PDB file with SEQRES, HELIX, SHEET and CRYST1 records, atoms N, CA, C and O in Angstrom:
SEQRES   1 A   79  MET GLY MET TRP THR ILE PRO MET ILE ILE THR VAL ILE          
SEQRES   2 A   79  LEU ILE ILE ALA VAL SER TYR PHE LEU THR ALA GLY VAL          
SEQRES   3 A   79  MET LYS LYS ALA ARG GLN ARG ALA SER ALA THR ASP THR          
SEQRES   4 A   79  PRO ILE ASN LYS MET VAL LYS GLU HIS PRO VAL ALA MET          
SEQRES   5 A   79  ASN PRO ILE ILE ILE MET TYR LEU ILE PHE GLY LEU PHE          
SEQRES   6 A   79  ALA GLY ILE MET ILE PHE TYR TYR TRP SER ILE TYR GLY          
SEQRES   7 A   79  TYR                                                          
HELIX    1 AA1 THR A    5  GLN A   32  1                                  28    
HELIX    2 AA2 LYS A   43  GLU A   47  1                                   5    
HELIX    3 AA3 PRO A   54  TYR A   77  1                                  24    
CRYST1    1.000    1.000    1.000  90.00  90.00  90.00 P 1           1          
ATOM      1  N   MET A   1       0.838  -1.184   0.000  1.00  0.00           N  
ATOM      2  CA  MET A   1       0.000   0.000   0.000  1.00  0.00           C  
ATOM      3  C   MET A   1       0.875   1.236   0.000  1.00  0.00           C  
ATOM      4  O   MET A   1       1.830   1.347   0.768  1.00  0.00           O  
ATOM      5  N   GLY A   2       0.528   2.158  -0.877  1.00  0.00           N  
ATOM      6  CA  GLY A   2       1.268   3.396  -0.951  1.00  0.00           C  
ATOM      7  C   GLY A   2       0.861   4.345   0.158  1.00  0.00           C  
ATOM      8  O   GLY A   2      -0.085   4.085   0.902  1.00  0.00           O  
ATOM      9  N   MET A   3       1.583   5.441   0.259  1.00  0.00           N  
ATOM     10  CA  MET A   3       1.298   6.380   1.332  1.00  0.00           C  
ATOM     11  C   MET A   3       0.020   7.175   1.081  1.00  0.00           C  
ATOM     12  O   MET A   3      -0.488   7.814   2.003  1.00  0.00           O  
ATOM     13  N   TRP A   4      -0.510   7.152  -0.135  1.00  0.00           N  
ATOM     14  CA  TRP A   4      -1.721   7.904  -0.444  1.00  0.00           C  
ATOM     15  C   TRP A   4      -2.972   7.034  -0.419  1.00  0.00           C  
ATOM     16  O   TRP A   4      -4.059   7.519  -0.734  1.00  0.00           O  
ATOM     17  N   THR A   5      -2.845   5.776  -0.057  1.00  0.00           N  
ATOM     18  CA  THR A   5      -4.009   4.891  -0.037  1.00  0.00           C  
ATOM     19  C   THR A   5      -5.020   5.320   1.024  1.00  0.00           C  
ATOM     20  O   THR A   5      -6.210   5.431   0.732  1.00  0.00           O  
ATOM     21  N   ILE A   6      -4.566   5.559   2.231  1.00  0.00           N  
ATOM     22  CA  ILE A   6      -5.466   5.948   3.323  1.00  0.00           C  
ATOM     23  C   ILE A   6      -6.101   7.315   3.053  1.00  0.00           C  
ATOM     24  O   ILE A   6      -7.317   7.439   3.204  1.00  0.00           O  
ATOM     25  N   PRO A   7      -5.335   8.363   2.655  1.00  0.00           N  
ATOM     26  CA  PRO A   7      -5.991   9.633   2.336  1.00  0.00           C  
ATOM     27  C   PRO A   7      -6.995   9.510   1.186  1.00  0.00           C  
ATOM     28  O   PRO A   7      -8.035  10.168   1.198  1.00  0.00           O  
ATOM     29  N   MET A   8      -6.687   8.670   0.195  1.00  0.00           N  
ATOM     30  CA  MET A   8      -7.619   8.489  -0.908  1.00  0.00           C  
ATOM     31  C   MET A   8      -8.897   7.816  -0.427  1.00  0.00           C  
ATOM     32  O   MET A   8      -9.992   8.208  -0.828  1.00  0.00           O  
ATOM     33  N   ILE A   9      -8.769   6.807   0.429  1.00  0.00           N  
ATOM     34  CA  ILE A   9      -9.946   6.119   0.960  1.00  0.00           C  
ATOM     35  C   ILE A   9     -10.800   7.083   1.777  1.00  0.00           C  
ATOM     36  O   ILE A   9     -12.026   7.075   1.662  1.00  0.00           O  
ATOM     37  N   ILE A  10     -10.168   7.908   2.596  1.00  0.00           N  
ATOM     38  CA  ILE A  10     -10.903   8.894   3.393  1.00  0.00           C  
ATOM     39  C   ILE A  10     -11.618   9.885   2.488  1.00  0.00           C  
ATOM     40  O   ILE A  10     -12.776  10.220   2.736  1.00  0.00           O  
ATOM     41  N   THR A  11     -10.945  10.360   1.442  1.00  0.00           N  
ATOM     42  CA  THR A  11     -11.555  11.305   0.511  1.00  0.00           C  
ATOM     43  C   THR A  11     -12.731  10.676  -0.218  1.00  0.00           C  
ATOM     44  O   THR A  11     -13.775  11.312  -0.366  1.00  0.00           O  
ATOM     45  N   VAL A  12     -12.584   9.448  -0.672  1.00  0.00           N  
ATOM     46  CA  VAL A  12     -13.675   8.765  -1.377  1.00  0.00           C  
ATOM     47  C   VAL A  12     -14.867   8.577  -0.448  1.00  0.00           C  
ATOM     48  O   VAL A  12     -16.007   8.800  -0.854  1.00  0.00           O  
ATOM     49  N   ILE A  13     -14.620   8.172   0.787  1.00  0.00           N  
ATOM     50  CA  ILE A  13     -15.716   8.002   1.746  1.00  0.00           C  
ATOM     51  C   ILE A  13     -16.403   9.328   2.021  1.00  0.00           C  
ATOM     52  O   ILE A  13     -17.629   9.379   2.120  1.00  0.00           O  
ATOM     53  N   LEU A  14     -15.632  10.403   2.145  1.00  0.00           N  
ATOM     54  CA  LEU A  14     -16.206  11.727   2.366  1.00  0.00           C  
ATOM     55  C   LEU A  14     -17.065  12.160   1.183  1.00  0.00           C  
ATOM     56  O   LEU A  14     -18.169  12.669   1.378  1.00  0.00           O  
ATOM     57  N   ILE A  15     -16.579  11.966  -0.030  1.00  0.00           N  
ATOM     58  CA  ILE A  15     -17.344  12.333  -1.224  1.00  0.00           C  
ATOM     59  C   ILE A  15     -18.624  11.510  -1.317  1.00  0.00           C  
ATOM     60  O   ILE A  15     -19.684  12.052  -1.631  1.00  0.00           O  
ATOM     61  N   ILE A  16     -18.541  10.214  -1.050  1.00  0.00           N  
ATOM     62  CA  ILE A  16     -19.731   9.365  -1.103  1.00  0.00           C  
ATOM     63  C   ILE A  16     -20.743   9.789  -0.037  1.00  0.00           C  
ATOM     64  O   ILE A  16     -21.941   9.843  -0.314  1.00  0.00           O  
ATOM     65  N   ALA A  17     -20.279  10.088   1.168  1.00  0.00           N  
ATOM     66  CA  ALA A  17     -21.186  10.479   2.250  1.00  0.00           C  
ATOM     67  C   ALA A  17     -21.896  11.787   1.933  1.00  0.00           C  
ATOM     68  O   ALA A  17     -23.113  11.886   2.094  1.00  0.00           O  
ATOM     69  N   VAL A  18     -21.147  12.794   1.483  1.00  0.00           N  
ATOM     70  CA  VAL A  18     -21.758  14.081   1.153  1.00  0.00           C  
ATOM     71  C   VAL A  18     -22.747  13.915   0.008  1.00  0.00           C  
ATOM     72  O   VAL A  18     -23.848  14.463   0.062  1.00  0.00           O  
ATOM     73  N   SER A  19     -22.376  13.175  -1.018  1.00  0.00           N  
ATOM     74  CA  SER A  19     -23.272  12.957  -2.154  1.00  0.00           C  
ATOM     75  C   SER A  19     -24.537  12.229  -1.726  1.00  0.00           C  
ATOM     76  O   SER A  19     -25.634  12.580  -2.161  1.00  0.00           O  
ATOM     77  N   TYR A  20     -24.392  11.217  -0.876  1.00  0.00           N  
ATOM     78  CA  TYR A  20     -25.562  10.459  -0.422  1.00  0.00           C  
ATOM     79  C   TYR A  20     -26.524  11.346   0.360  1.00  0.00           C  
ATOM     80  O   TYR A  20     -27.727  11.331   0.100  1.00  0.00           O  
ATOM     81  N   PHE A  21     -26.004  12.124   1.322  1.00  0.00           N  
ATOM     82  CA  PHE A  21     -26.884  12.940   2.142  1.00  0.00           C  
ATOM     83  C   PHE A  21     -27.542  14.057   1.336  1.00  0.00           C  
ATOM     84  O   PHE A  21     -28.707  14.377   1.576  1.00  0.00           O  
ATOM     85  N   LEU A  22     -26.826  14.655   0.389  1.00  0.00           N  
ATOM     86  CA  LEU A  22     -27.452  15.670  -0.455  1.00  0.00           C  
ATOM     87  C   LEU A  22     -28.515  15.053  -1.353  1.00  0.00           C  
ATOM     88  O   LEU A  22     -29.581  15.640  -1.534  1.00  0.00           O  
ATOM     89  N   THR A  23     -28.245  13.884  -1.916  1.00  0.00           N  
ATOM     90  CA  THR A  23     -29.221  13.209  -2.763  1.00  0.00           C  
ATOM     91  C   THR A  23     -30.425  12.761  -1.947  1.00  0.00           C  
ATOM     92  O   THR A  23     -31.560  12.887  -2.407  1.00  0.00           O  
ATOM     93  N   ALA A  24     -30.199  12.241  -0.749  1.00  0.00           N  
ATOM     94  CA  ALA A  24     -31.313  11.817   0.104  1.00  0.00           C  
ATOM     95  C   ALA A  24     -32.191  13.004   0.481  1.00  0.00           C  
ATOM     96  O   ALA A  24     -33.413  12.873   0.557  1.00  0.00           O  
ATOM     97  N   GLY A  25     -31.582  14.154   0.715  1.00  0.00           N  
ATOM     98  CA  GLY A  25     -32.357  15.357   1.018  1.00  0.00           C  
ATOM     99  C   GLY A  25     -33.233  15.783  -0.143  1.00  0.00           C  
ATOM    100  O   GLY A  25     -34.384  16.175   0.051  1.00  0.00           O  
ATOM    101  N   VAL A  26     -32.695  15.706  -1.344  1.00  0.00           N  
ATOM    102  CA  VAL A  26     -33.480  16.057  -2.529  1.00  0.00           C  
ATOM    103  C   VAL A  26     -34.611  15.056  -2.723  1.00  0.00           C  
ATOM    104  O   VAL A  26     -35.730  15.444  -3.056  1.00  0.00           O  
ATOM    105  N   MET A  27     -34.329  13.772  -2.518  1.00  0.00           N  
ATOM    106  CA  MET A  27     -35.364  12.751  -2.680  1.00  0.00           C  
ATOM    107  C   MET A  27     -36.475  12.929  -1.651  1.00  0.00           C  
ATOM    108  O   MET A  27     -37.648  12.730  -1.968  1.00  0.00           O  
ATOM    109  N   LYS A  28     -36.119  13.301  -0.426  1.00  0.00           N  
ATOM    110  CA  LYS A  28     -37.122  13.506   0.613  1.00  0.00           C  
ATOM    111  C   LYS A  28     -38.033  14.674   0.242  1.00  0.00           C  
ATOM    112  O   LYS A  28     -39.249  14.594   0.416  1.00  0.00           O  
ATOM    113  N   LYS A  29     -37.448  15.755  -0.268  1.00  0.00           N  
ATOM    114  CA  LYS A  29     -38.254  16.901  -0.669  1.00  0.00           C  
ATOM    115  C   LYS A  29     -39.115  16.573  -1.881  1.00  0.00           C  
ATOM    116  O   LYS A  29     -40.233  17.075  -2.001  1.00  0.00           O  
ATOM    117  N   ALA A  30     -38.605  15.733  -2.782  1.00  0.00           N  
ATOM    118  CA  ALA A  30     -39.385  15.357  -3.964  1.00  0.00           C  
ATOM    119  C   ALA A  30     -40.596  14.521  -3.563  1.00  0.00           C  
ATOM    120  O   ALA A  30     -41.656  14.648  -4.177  1.00  0.00           O  
ATOM    121  N   ARG A  31     -40.464  13.680  -2.558  1.00  0.00           N  
ATOM    122  CA  ARG A  31     -41.595  12.877  -2.089  1.00  0.00           C  
ATOM    123  C   ARG A  31     -42.650  13.738  -1.421  1.00  0.00           C  
ATOM    124  O   ARG A  31     -43.837  13.419  -1.476  1.00  0.00           O  
ATOM    125  N   GLN A  32     -42.231  14.828  -0.791  1.00  0.00           N  
ATOM    126  CA  GLN A  32     -43.172  15.683  -0.077  1.00  0.00           C  
ATOM    127  C   GLN A  32     -44.027  16.515  -1.025  1.00  0.00           C  
ATOM    128  O   GLN A  32     -45.094  16.993  -0.640  1.00  0.00           O  
ATOM    129  N   ARG A  33     -43.574  16.689  -2.246  1.00  0.00           N  
ATOM    130  CA  ARG A  33     -44.354  17.465  -3.210  1.00  0.00           C  
ATOM    131  C   ARG A  33     -45.599  16.690  -3.609  1.00  0.00           C  
ATOM    132  O   ARG A  33     -45.518  15.536  -4.030  1.00  0.00           O  
ATOM    133  N   ALA A  34     -46.734  17.327  -3.474  1.00  0.00           N  
ATOM    134  CA  ALA A  34     -47.982  16.647  -3.813  1.00  0.00           C  
ATOM    135  C   ALA A  34     -48.392  16.920  -5.254  1.00  0.00           C  
ATOM    136  O   ALA A  34     -49.112  16.124  -5.857  1.00  0.00           O  
ATOM    137  N   SER A  35     -47.947  18.019  -5.798  1.00  0.00           N  
ATOM    138  CA  SER A  35     -48.366  18.361  -7.156  1.00  0.00           C  
ATOM    139  C   SER A  35     -47.185  18.290  -8.110  1.00  0.00           C  
ATOM    140  O   SER A  35     -46.036  18.152  -7.691  1.00  0.00           O  
ATOM    141  N   ALA A  36     -47.485  18.387  -9.392  1.00  0.00           N  
ATOM    142  CA  ALA A  36     -46.441  18.305 -10.414  1.00  0.00           C  
ATOM    143  C   ALA A  36     -45.833  19.670 -10.718  1.00  0.00           C  
ATOM    144  O   ALA A  36     -44.886  19.763 -11.500  1.00  0.00           O  
ATOM    145  N   THR A  37     -46.356  20.709 -10.122  1.00  0.00           N  
ATOM    146  CA  THR A  37     -45.822  22.046 -10.381  1.00  0.00           C  
ATOM    147  C   THR A  37     -44.548  22.261  -9.579  1.00  0.00           C  
ATOM    148  O   THR A  37     -44.311  21.597  -8.570  1.00  0.00           O  
ATOM    149  N   ASP A  38     -43.748  23.182 -10.038  1.00  0.00           N  
ATOM    150  CA  ASP A  38     -42.500  23.494  -9.339  1.00  0.00           C  
ATOM    151  C   ASP A  38     -42.796  24.213  -8.031  1.00  0.00           C  
ATOM    152  O   ASP A  38     -43.732  25.006  -7.927  1.00  0.00           O  
ATOM    153  N   THR A  39     -41.986  23.919  -7.057  1.00  0.00           N  
ATOM    154  CA  THR A  39     -42.094  24.618  -5.783  1.00  0.00           C  
ATOM    155  C   THR A  39     -41.214  25.860  -5.842  1.00  0.00           C  
ATOM    156  O   THR A  39     -40.280  25.922  -6.642  1.00  0.00           O  
ATOM    157  N   PRO A  40     -41.502  26.841  -5.007  1.00  0.00           N  
ATOM    158  CA  PRO A  40     -40.648  28.032  -5.006  1.00  0.00           C  
ATOM    159  C   PRO A  40     -39.223  27.684  -4.576  1.00  0.00           C  
ATOM    160  O   PRO A  40     -38.997  26.748  -3.809  1.00  0.00           O  
ATOM    161  N   ILE A  41     -38.284  28.453  -5.083  1.00  0.00           N  
ATOM    162  CA  ILE A  41     -36.874  28.220  -4.755  1.00  0.00           C  
ATOM    163  C   ILE A  41     -36.633  28.610  -3.303  1.00  0.00           C  
ATOM    164  O   ILE A  41     -37.082  29.660  -2.844  1.00  0.00           O  
ATOM    165  N   ASN A  42     -35.925  27.758  -2.598  1.00  0.00           N  
ATOM    166  CA  ASN A  42     -35.607  27.977  -1.197  1.00  0.00           C  
ATOM    167  C   ASN A  42     -34.829  29.286  -1.036  1.00  0.00           C  
ATOM    168  O   ASN A  42     -34.052  29.661  -1.914  1.00  0.00           O  
ATOM    169  N   LYS A  43     -35.041  29.982   0.092  1.00  0.00           N  
ATOM    170  CA  LYS A  43     -34.370  31.261   0.337  1.00  0.00           C  
ATOM    171  C   LYS A  43     -32.850  31.097   0.389  1.00  0.00           C  
ATOM    172  O   LYS A  43     -32.116  31.944  -0.122  1.00  0.00           O  
ATOM    173  N   MET A  44     -32.376  30.008   1.005  1.00  0.00           N  
ATOM    174  CA  MET A  44     -30.926  29.791   1.095  1.00  0.00           C  
ATOM    175  C   MET A  44     -30.319  29.593  -0.288  1.00  0.00           C  
ATOM    176  O   MET A  44     -29.223  30.084  -0.558  1.00  0.00           O  
ATOM    177  N   VAL A  45     -31.015  28.884  -1.159  1.00  0.00           N  
ATOM    178  CA  VAL A  45     -30.508  28.657  -2.513  1.00  0.00           C  
ATOM    179  C   VAL A  45     -30.516  29.958  -3.304  1.00  0.00           C  
ATOM    180  O   VAL A  45     -29.612  30.202  -4.103  1.00  0.00           O  
ATOM    181  N   LYS A  46     -31.530  30.797  -3.089  1.00  0.00           N  
ATOM    182  CA  LYS A  46     -31.570  32.095  -3.773  1.00  0.00           C  
ATOM    183  C   LYS A  46     -30.388  32.967  -3.357  1.00  0.00           C  
ATOM    184  O   LYS A  46     -29.765  33.625  -4.190  1.00  0.00           O  
ATOM    185  N   GLU A  47     -30.087  32.965  -2.061  1.00  0.00           N  
ATOM    186  CA  GLU A  47     -29.017  33.829  -1.559  1.00  0.00           C  
ATOM    187  C   GLU A  47     -27.628  33.253  -1.829  1.00  0.00           C  
ATOM    188  O   GLU A  47     -26.684  34.004  -2.075  1.00  0.00           O  
ATOM    189  N   HIS A  48     -27.496  31.925  -1.784  1.00  0.00           N  
ATOM    190  CA  HIS A  48     -26.204  31.262  -1.966  1.00  0.00           C  
ATOM    191  C   HIS A  48     -26.364  30.073  -2.910  1.00  0.00           C  
ATOM    192  O   HIS A  48     -26.384  28.932  -2.449  1.00  0.00           O  
ATOM    193  N   PRO A  49     -26.479  30.307  -4.220  1.00  0.00           N  
ATOM    194  CA  PRO A  49     -26.717  29.184  -5.135  1.00  0.00           C  
ATOM    195  C   PRO A  49     -25.553  28.197  -5.195  1.00  0.00           C  
ATOM    196  O   PRO A  49     -25.753  27.042  -5.571  1.00  0.00           O  
ATOM    197  N   VAL A  50     -24.356  28.621  -4.837  1.00  0.00           N  
ATOM    198  CA  VAL A  50     -23.199  27.731  -4.897  1.00  0.00           C  
ATOM    199  C   VAL A  50     -23.174  26.792  -3.690  1.00  0.00           C  
ATOM    200  O   VAL A  50     -22.661  25.677  -3.789  1.00  0.00           O  
ATOM    201  N   ALA A  51     -23.718  27.226  -2.561  1.00  0.00           N  
ATOM    202  CA  ALA A  51     -23.626  26.451  -1.324  1.00  0.00           C  
ATOM    203  C   ALA A  51     -24.362  25.123  -1.396  1.00  0.00           C  
ATOM    204  O   ALA A  51     -23.968  24.173  -0.719  1.00  0.00           O  
ATOM    205  N   MET A  52     -25.403  25.029  -2.185  1.00  0.00           N  
ATOM    206  CA  MET A  52     -26.201  23.805  -2.235  1.00  0.00           C  
ATOM    207  C   MET A  52     -25.923  22.985  -3.492  1.00  0.00           C  
ATOM    208  O   MET A  52     -26.694  22.079  -3.811  1.00  0.00           O  
ATOM    209  N   ASN A  53     -24.849  23.278  -4.208  1.00  0.00           N  
ATOM    210  CA  ASN A  53     -24.536  22.562  -5.439  1.00  0.00           C  
ATOM    211  C   ASN A  53     -23.529  21.454  -5.131  1.00  0.00           C  
ATOM    212  O   ASN A  53     -22.373  21.747  -4.825  1.00  0.00           O  
ATOM    213  N   PRO A  54     -23.945  20.182  -5.207  1.00  0.00           N  
ATOM    214  CA  PRO A  54     -23.032  19.096  -4.822  1.00  0.00           C  
ATOM    215  C   PRO A  54     -21.812  18.963  -5.725  1.00  0.00           C  
ATOM    216  O   PRO A  54     -20.764  18.502  -5.271  1.00  0.00           O  
ATOM    217  N   ILE A  55     -21.920  19.352  -6.982  1.00  0.00           N  
ATOM    218  CA  ILE A  55     -20.766  19.257  -7.880  1.00  0.00           C  
ATOM    219  C   ILE A  55     -19.680  20.234  -7.441  1.00  0.00           C  
ATOM    220  O   ILE A  55     -18.499  19.887  -7.423  1.00  0.00           O  
ATOM    221  N   ILE A  56     -20.076  21.446  -7.092  1.00  0.00           N  
ATOM    222  CA  ILE A  56     -19.099  22.436  -6.631  1.00  0.00           C  
ATOM    223  C   ILE A  56     -18.487  21.992  -5.304  1.00  0.00           C  
ATOM    224  O   ILE A  56     -17.295  22.195  -5.074  1.00  0.00           O  
ATOM    225  N   ILE A  57     -19.292  21.388  -4.433  1.00  0.00           N  
ATOM    226  CA  ILE A  57     -18.765  20.889  -3.165  1.00  0.00           C  
ATOM    227  C   ILE A  57     -17.711  19.815  -3.417  1.00  0.00           C  
ATOM    228  O   ILE A  57     -16.683  19.787  -2.739  1.00  0.00           O  
ATOM    229  N   MET A  58     -17.956  18.932  -4.384  1.00  0.00           N  
ATOM    230  CA  MET A  58     -16.980  17.881  -4.694  1.00  0.00           C  
ATOM    231  C   MET A  58     -15.691  18.472  -5.265  1.00  0.00           C  
ATOM    232  O   MET A  58     -14.602  17.991  -4.953  1.00  0.00           O  
ATOM    233  N   TYR A  59     -15.804  19.519  -6.104  1.00  0.00           N  
ATOM    234  CA  TYR A  59     -14.605  20.190  -6.603  1.00  0.00           C  
ATOM    235  C   TYR A  59     -13.816  20.813  -5.451  1.00  0.00           C  
ATOM    236  O   TYR A  59     -12.585  20.778  -5.460  1.00  0.00           O  
ATOM    237  N   LEU A  60     -14.502  21.376  -4.471  1.00  0.00           N  
ATOM    238  CA  LEU A  60     -13.808  21.961  -3.324  1.00  0.00           C  
ATOM    239  C   LEU A  60     -13.077  20.891  -2.514  1.00  0.00           C  
ATOM    240  O   LEU A  60     -11.943  21.103  -2.083  1.00  0.00           O  
ATOM    241  N   ILE A  61     -13.725  19.744  -2.309  1.00  0.00           N  
ATOM    242  CA  ILE A  61     -13.067  18.655  -1.578  1.00  0.00           C  
ATOM    243  C   ILE A  61     -11.847  18.169  -2.350  1.00  0.00           C  
ATOM    244  O   ILE A  61     -10.788  17.948  -1.764  1.00  0.00           O  
ATOM    245  N   PHE A  62     -11.992  18.000  -3.672  1.00  0.00           N  
ATOM    246  CA  PHE A  62     -10.857  17.567  -4.484  1.00  0.00           C  
ATOM    247  C   PHE A  62      -9.735  18.601  -4.449  1.00  0.00           C  
ATOM    248  O   PHE A  62      -8.564  18.239  -4.331  1.00  0.00           O  
ATOM    249  N   GLY A  63     -10.081  19.878  -4.550  1.00  0.00           N  
ATOM    250  CA  GLY A  63      -9.069  20.932  -4.501  1.00  0.00           C  
ATOM    251  C   GLY A  63      -8.330  20.957  -3.175  1.00  0.00           C  
ATOM    252  O   GLY A  63      -7.118  21.168  -3.135  1.00  0.00           O  
ATOM    253  N   LEU A  64      -9.063  20.743  -2.090  1.00  0.00           N  
ATOM    254  CA  LEU A  64      -8.429  20.685  -0.780  1.00  0.00           C  
ATOM    255  C   LEU A  64      -7.471  19.503  -0.694  1.00  0.00           C  
ATOM    256  O   LEU A  64      -6.351  19.646  -0.202  1.00  0.00           O  
ATOM    257  N   PHE A  65      -7.901  18.341  -1.166  1.00  0.00           N  
ATOM    258  CA  PHE A  65      -7.055  17.148  -1.142  1.00  0.00           C  
ATOM    259  C   PHE A  65      -5.815  17.355  -2.010  1.00  0.00           C  
ATOM    260  O   PHE A  65      -4.706  17.015  -1.597  1.00  0.00           O  
ATOM    261  N   ALA A  66      -5.994  17.912  -3.211  1.00  0.00           N  
ATOM    262  CA  ALA A  66      -4.850  18.162  -4.092  1.00  0.00           C  
ATOM    263  C   ALA A  66      -3.904  19.188  -3.473  1.00  0.00           C  
ATOM    264  O   ALA A  66      -2.685  19.053  -3.578  1.00  0.00           O  
ATOM    265  N   GLY A  67      -4.461  20.209  -2.829  1.00  0.00           N  
ATOM    266  CA  GLY A  67      -3.630  21.207  -2.163  1.00  0.00           C  
ATOM    267  C   GLY A  67      -2.807  20.614  -1.037  1.00  0.00           C  
ATOM    268  O   GLY A  67      -1.644  20.974  -0.853  1.00  0.00           O  
ATOM    269  N   ILE A  68      -3.407  19.710  -0.286  1.00  0.00           N  
ATOM    270  CA  ILE A  68      -2.673  19.043   0.792  1.00  0.00           C  
ATOM    271  C   ILE A  68      -1.539  18.204   0.214  1.00  0.00           C  
ATOM    272  O   ILE A  68      -0.435  18.197   0.758  1.00  0.00           O  
ATOM    273  N   MET A  69      -1.803  17.496  -0.883  1.00  0.00           N  
ATOM    274  CA  MET A  69      -0.751  16.688  -1.516  1.00  0.00           C  
ATOM    275  C   MET A  69       0.386  17.571  -2.022  1.00  0.00           C  
ATOM    276  O   MET A  69       1.557  17.251  -1.817  1.00  0.00           O  
ATOM    277  N   ILE A  70       0.051  18.672  -2.676  1.00  0.00           N  
ATOM    278  CA  ILE A  70       1.077  19.578  -3.200  1.00  0.00           C  
ATOM    279  C   ILE A  70       1.901  20.162  -2.056  1.00  0.00           C  
ATOM    280  O   ILE A  70       3.129  20.211  -2.132  1.00  0.00           O  
ATOM    281  N   PHE A  71       1.225  20.604  -0.999  1.00  0.00           N  
ATOM    282  CA  PHE A  71       1.945  21.154   0.143  1.00  0.00           C  
ATOM    283  C   PHE A  71       2.853  20.104   0.793  1.00  0.00           C  
ATOM    284  O   PHE A  71       3.975  20.412   1.198  1.00  0.00           O  
ATOM    285  N   TYR A  72       2.368  18.880   0.889  1.00  0.00           N  
ATOM    286  CA  TYR A  72       3.161  17.803   1.484  1.00  0.00           C  
ATOM    287  C   TYR A  72       4.435  17.570   0.677  1.00  0.00           C  
ATOM    288  O   TYR A  72       5.530  17.531   1.238  1.00  0.00           O  
ATOM    289  N   TYR A  73       4.293  17.417  -0.633  1.00  0.00           N  
ATOM    290  CA  TYR A  73       5.480  17.186  -1.458  1.00  0.00           C  
ATOM    291  C   TYR A  73       6.417  18.387  -1.443  1.00  0.00           C  
ATOM    292  O   TYR A  73       7.636  18.218  -1.467  1.00  0.00           O  
ATOM    293  N   TRP A  74       5.871  19.590  -1.403  1.00  0.00           N  
ATOM    294  CA  TRP A  74       6.704  20.786  -1.339  1.00  0.00           C  
ATOM    295  C   TRP A  74       7.491  20.810  -0.029  1.00  0.00           C  
ATOM    296  O   TRP A  74       8.672  21.158  -0.018  1.00  0.00           O  
ATOM    297  N   SER A  75       6.833  20.440   1.079  1.00  0.00           N  
ATOM    298  CA  SER A  75       7.527  20.480   2.366  1.00  0.00           C  
ATOM    299  C   SER A  75       8.580  19.372   2.487  1.00  0.00           C  
ATOM    300  O   SER A  75       9.579  19.546   3.185  1.00  0.00           O  
ATOM    301  N   ILE A  76       8.365  18.245   1.820  1.00  0.00           N  
ATOM    302  CA  ILE A  76       9.330  17.141   1.882  1.00  0.00           C  
ATOM    303  C   ILE A  76      10.525  17.399   0.964  1.00  0.00           C  
ATOM    304  O   ILE A  76      11.674  17.267   1.385  1.00  0.00           O  
ATOM    305  N   TYR A  77      10.253  17.766  -0.288  1.00  0.00           N  
ATOM    306  CA  TYR A  77      11.314  17.860  -1.289  1.00  0.00           C  
ATOM    307  C   TYR A  77      11.800  19.282  -1.542  1.00  0.00           C  
ATOM    308  O   TYR A  77      12.799  19.470  -2.236  1.00  0.00           O  
ATOM    309  N   GLY A  78      11.134  20.263  -1.009  1.00  0.00           N  
ATOM    310  CA  GLY A  78      11.569  21.641  -1.190  1.00  0.00           C  
ATOM    311  C   GLY A  78      11.152  22.208  -2.532  1.00  0.00           C  
ATOM    312  O   GLY A  78      10.377  21.599  -3.269  1.00  0.00           O  
ATOM    313  N   TYR A  79      11.681  23.391  -2.838  1.00  0.00           N  
ATOM    314  CA  TYR A  79      11.273  24.127  -4.032  1.00  0.00           C  
ATOM    315  C   TYR A  79      11.953  23.649  -5.237  1.00  0.00           C  
ATOM    316  O   TYR A  79      11.716  24.168  -6.327  1.00  0.00           O  
TER     317      TYR A  79                                                      
END                                                                             
């Protein structure tokens, strides 16, 4: 096992967990809708459309993981 196996497993589990809970939340709200018409957009989504977007959240997690890897290699091997 390489040194990045454990961080990769943690990252994959984190991405799966966040995706599952966001998807489950959407499914729960979809079941609560009684009619076929669109519901009004939530106030939080209107004010912060990026905060509730799971794709952007996954890019942020990936960017954080990549940043940690870059910083680690920079600190070990220097400039």
